[in-house]
N, C-alpha and C positions, 0 to 999 in steps of 0.2 A: 642285041645287047647281051653282054656276058652276065651270068648269074653270080651273085655275091659269093656263093659257095665255091666258085671256081678260082677265087683269088687265094693264093697261098703265100705266106710270109716266111722266109727262112734267112739264115745268116749267109753272108757272102762267102764264097769259096773262090780261090784263085782262078779256077776254070771259067768263072763268070766275068773276068776282067773286060774282055772285048765287048760283051753285051752291055755292061755298065757304061763303058766309054761311049759306045754307039748311041745309047738312049740319052745320056746327058748332053752330048754334043749336039744331037739332033734338036733337042729342046732349046738349048742355049743359042745355037746359030740359026737354025731354020725357023723356029717359032718366034724367038725374041730378038734375033738380029745382032747378037753379040759376036764380035770378032774375037773368038777364043778357040784355042786348040787344046788337045790333051796335054801337050807339052807345057802349056800355061798353067796346068793343074796337076802338078806332080803327084798329089795325093791319090789320083785315080789309078796310078800304076803302083801304088804302095799301100793299098787298103789294109792288108794285114798288119803292117808295121805302123801305119799312121792312125788307123781307127781301132783296130781290134787289139788294143793294149789297155792295161789297167781296167777302168770301168767302161771303156769304150767298146763299140761294136759297129757293124755295118750290116744292114738288112736289105733284102730284095723282095719286091712283090712280083709274083708270077701269075700269069693266066695261061693255062695249058702249056706250062713249061717256059713260056716266053717272058723275059724280064720286062715289066711294064712300070716299075717304080723302084726308087732307091731312097735310102735315108741312112745317114751316118751319125754316130755319137762319138765325139772326140773327147777323151778325158784330158782336161786342161789343168788338172791338179787342184788342190785345196778344196776338194769335195764339189767341184764344178765341172760342167761339161758344155760342149758346143754342139748344137744340132747343125749338121752340114749335109750338103748334097741331097736335099729332098727334091726329087723330081718324079713326076708321074706323066706317062704318055697321055697326050690329049684325048685319045679315044677311050681312056680308062679313068678319066676324072669325073667327079660328081658324086652326089649322094647315093646313087643307085648301086655303085660298087664299093664306095667308101675306101678306096685304095689309100688315099692320103691319110685319112683318119685312122685306118688300121695300122699303117706304118708308124704314125706318130704315137699311137697307143702302145705299140711294142717298145718303142724307144723310151717313152716316159715311164712305163712300168719297169723296164730294165734299169733305168737310171735310179728310180726309187729303191729297187731291190739292191742296187750296188751302192746305196747310201750317198748318192749325189744330192746336194742341197739345192742346187740351182742349175738350170740349163739355159744357155743363151743362144741366140741365133741372129744372124745378120742377113739382110736381103736388100734388094734394090727398090727404089721408089716405083719402078715400072711394074712390079708384081702386085698390083692392087688386089687381085683375087687371093693371093697368098696372104696379104695383110689381113683380109677379112677372115680367112681360114684360121690363122694363128690366134687372132683375137677371140674368135668364137670358141677356140679350144682352151682359152684361159691364159694365153700369153699376154703380158703387159709390155707396152712400149717403154723402152728405156733410152736415156741419153747416152751417146757414145762415151761420155766421160766416166760412166759408171761401169763400163766393161772392164773385166780383169785384164791385167797386162798380158796374161797368157792366152787371151781369146784370139783365135786365128782370123784376123780381119782380112777380108778380101777387098781388092781395090774397088769393086763395083758396089760393095755394101754401103748403103746410105741410111738404112733404117734398122733398128735393133729391138729385140724383144727378150724377155726373160720369164722364167717360170720355176716355181718350186715343184719338182715332179711328184712329191708326196701329196700335193693338192689336186692333182689331175683326177677328174672324175669320169673320164671316158672309158 
């Protein structure tokens, strides 16, 4: 098992594009069985212009230089953001490395520093472990009707959460 200290979080750089796509597609298709391609997710090829604008950004978790996790913050206007593309390689999940928690902490601290009042996220009912994780981190489930019109809803999203990043205690 990798040491917690070997996990490094840094901002996305265009040279990371293929590693990000490979990680996300492997999890979506191989682990969860979703019939989805990179072409179905154009944001994956447009990370600098889609995420790294306004209060948004996109981060990677690396272990020994290898991308093992991703998380994106999309500025959706009106002091609000959308958490997107949070994926962690199965071999790097769990409390021992805290990859997901560390990615989320960076996102929420950045959102608070950039004066975002609310961060929303959408997920599928199939990601039960993700639901528990988000709830443990302080996200509250919200009805789809309360999502801002600017929230980038994915077809697979069936469950939604929200949090004021200033209240994050992690």
